[in-house]
C-alpha positions in Angstrom: -12.5 -0.1 0.8 -8.8 0.9 0.8 -7.9 3.8 3.0 -6.8 7.1 1.4 -3.4 7.7 2.9 -1.9 11.2 2.9 1.1 13.1 4.2 -1.2 14.2 7.1 -2.6 10.8 8.2 0.3 8.4 7.4 2.0 8.5 10.8 -1.2 7.8 12.8 -2.7 5.3 10.3 0.4 3.4 9.2 3.4 3.9 11.3 1.7 4.0 14.7 -0.5 0.9 13.9 0.2 -2.5 15.4 -1.3 -4.1 12.3 0.4 -5.0 9.0 -0.4 -2.2 6.5 -0.3 -2.7 2.7 0.5 0.7 1.2 -0.1 1.1 -2.6 1.7 4.1 -4.1 -0.1 5.0 -7.3 -1.2 7.7 -9.7 -4.3 8.3 -11.8 -2.3 8.5 -15.1 -0.5 5.1 -14.4 -2.0 2.2 -16.4 -0.5 -0.6 -14.3 -1.7 1.3 -11.2 -5.3 1.3 -12.5 -5.0 -2.3 -13.4 -4.0 -3.4 -9.9 -6.5 -1.0 -8.2 -9.4 -3.6 -8.1 -7.0 -6.2 -6.6 -6.1 -3.7 -3.8 -9.8 -3.1 -3.1 -10.4 -6.9 -3.0 -7.6 -7.3 -0.5 -9.0 -4.5 1.6 -12.3 -6.3 1.8 -10.9 -9.7 2.5 -8.5 -8.6 5.2 -10.8 -6.0 6.8 -10.1 -5.8 10.5 -6.8 -7.9 10.2 -4.7 -5.8 7.8 -4.8 -2.1 7.0 -4.9 -1.5 3.2 -4.3 1.9 1.9 -3.4 3.9 -1.2 -1.1 6.9 -1.6 -1.6 9.1 -4.6 2.0 10.1 -5.4 0.9 13.3 -7.2 -1.0 14.5 -4.1 1.5 13.3 -1.5 5.0 13.9 -2.8 6.6 13.9 0.6 5.7 10.3 1.3 7.0 9.3 -2.2 10.3 11.0 -1.5 10.6 9.7 2.1 10.1 6.1 0.9 12.3 6.4 -2.3 9.4 5.6 -4.6 10.7 5.9 -8.2 8.5 3.4 -10.0 4.7 2.9 -9.5 2.8 0.9 -8.6 4.9 0.4 -5.6 3.4 -1.6 -2.7 5.1 -1.5 0.7 4.2 -3.8 3.5 4.7 -1.9 6.8 4.5 -3.4 10.3 5.6 -1.7 13.5 6.7 1.3 11.6 9.2 -0.7 9.5 9.0 -1.9 5.9 8.9 -5.7 6.0 8.4 -6.4 2.3 7.7 -4.6 -1.0 6.5 -5.2 -4.5 7.2 -3.0 -7.5 4.9 -3.3 -10.5 1.5 -4.8 -11.1 1.4 -8.5 -10.0 -1.4 -11.1 -9.6 -3.4 -11.0 -6.5 -1.9 -14.4 -5.3 1.6 -12.7 -5.1 0.3 -10.0 -2.7 -1.9 -12.5 -0.8 1.2 -14.6 -0.1 3.2 -11.7 1.1 0.4 -10.6 3.4 0.0 -14.1 4.8 3.8 -14.3 5.6 3.6 -11.1 7.7 0.4 -11.4 9.7 
């Protein structure tokens, strides 16, 4: 299951991790966010132990959204070693996200 990332746990869970972390910025009212949600959960299961997969609710964690310049959702950031190594804006097929993960692990 994807981790629930918040303003409070983001530093320890994502930025301080030595693993690649996929971070999905989403909101409950966003149709494309809801459409890609099951894909994010599948990736969390498939890469369990290898890649951290988490979700940031932009309505509940506005600081993270501002810090990362999130203006469109869903926005998926790939963070490794505290740095953004890739990103994807909008709902895309699982294969696109899978390819991005593979290129960074």
